[in-house]
C-alpha positions in Angstrom: 93.3 119.6 156.7 89.2 120.3 156.2 87.9 119.1 160.5 86.2 116.4 158.6 89.7 115.2 157.1 91.3 115.6 161.0 88.9 113.6 162.2 88.5 110.5 159.7 93.3 110.7 160.3 92.7 110.5 163.9 89.6 108.0 163.8 91.7 105.5 161.8 94.5 106.4 164.7 92.5 105.2 167.2 91.5 102.2 165.1 95.0 101.1 164.0 96.3 101.8 167.9 92.9 99.9 169.0 93.9 96.9 167.1 97.1 96.6 168.0 96.7 96.3 171.6 97.8 100.3 172.8 94.7 101.7 172.2 91.9 102.3 175.5 90.3 98.7 175.8 86.6 100.7 176.4 87.1 101.4 172.1 88.6 98.2 171.1 85.5 96.1 173.5 83.6 97.7 171.2 86.0 96.5 167.6 84.6 93.7 166.1 86.6 92.1 162.9 85.0 90.2 159.8 87.4 87.3 160.6 85.5 86.6 163.8 81.7 87.0 161.5 82.8 84.9 158.3 86.3 83.8 158.6 86.6 82.6 156.0 86.3 85.1 153.2 88.1 87.7 154.3 90.6 86.0 157.4 93.6 88.2 155.6 91.7 91.3 154.4 92.0 93.1 157.8 88.4 95.1 158.2 85.9 95.5 160.6 81.9 94.5 161.2 80.2 97.9 160.3 76.9 98.6 163.5 74.1 99.4 162.2 73.0 102.2 164.4 69.3 103.6 164.7 68.8 106.9 166.2 69.7 109.1 163.3 71.3 112.4 164.3 74.2 110.9 166.1 74.3 107.4 165.0 76.7 107.9 162.1 79.2 109.5 164.3 79.2 107.3 167.0 82.3 105.1 167.2 81.5 101.9 166.6 79.7 102.9 162.9 82.2 105.6 162.4 85.6 104.1 163.4 84.9 100.6 161.2 83.9 102.6 157.5 86.3 104.4 158.1 89.1 101.7 158.1 87.4 99.5 155.9 87.6 102.5 153.4 91.3 102.2 153.6 93.5 100.4 150.7 95.0 97.4 152.2 97.7 98.4 152.4 97.4 101.1 154.9 95.6 98.9 157.0 98.5 96.5 157.0 101.2 98.4 157.8 104.0 96.9 159.9 104.3 100.1 162.0 102.8 103.1 163.5 104.5 105.3 162.1 104.2 103.9 158.6 100.5 103.8 158.8 100.6 107.5 160.0 102.8 108.5 156.9 100.2 106.7 155.0 97.6 107.6 156.3 98.2 111.5 155.8 99.1 111.2 151.8 95.9 108.9 151.4 94.0 112.2 152.9 96.5 114.5 151.7 95.7 113.3 147.6 91.3 112.9 148.6 91.4 116.9 149.9 94.1 118.2 146.9 91.2 116.7 144.8 88.7 118.0 146.2 90.1 121.7 146.6 91.3 121.3 142.5 87.8 120.8 142.3 86.0 123.6 143.5 88.5 125.6 141.8 87.1 124.2 138.4 83.4 124.3 139.8 
């Protein structure tokens, strides 16, 4: 895996831990579930609210923005995993499948 894929994996794992009470509290305080804002539409989707950012240089890399963006890009089955081990396995499967697809396209082109 290259650096962007590893970063995506690490962010996904950290978000999972924060949402399940196993991550650092100072990071968990920055996560806002979408069901807090629109309770009826996204009650069981387990999605996070992506905050807007002001600085074009650092804003998109901030945990408040990057974490929920990665989390919301995951399929529902992955976000609703029963255990931490199954979540990590699903995350690796998704990232490796994306990585192998991109690598195959680069070889063709």
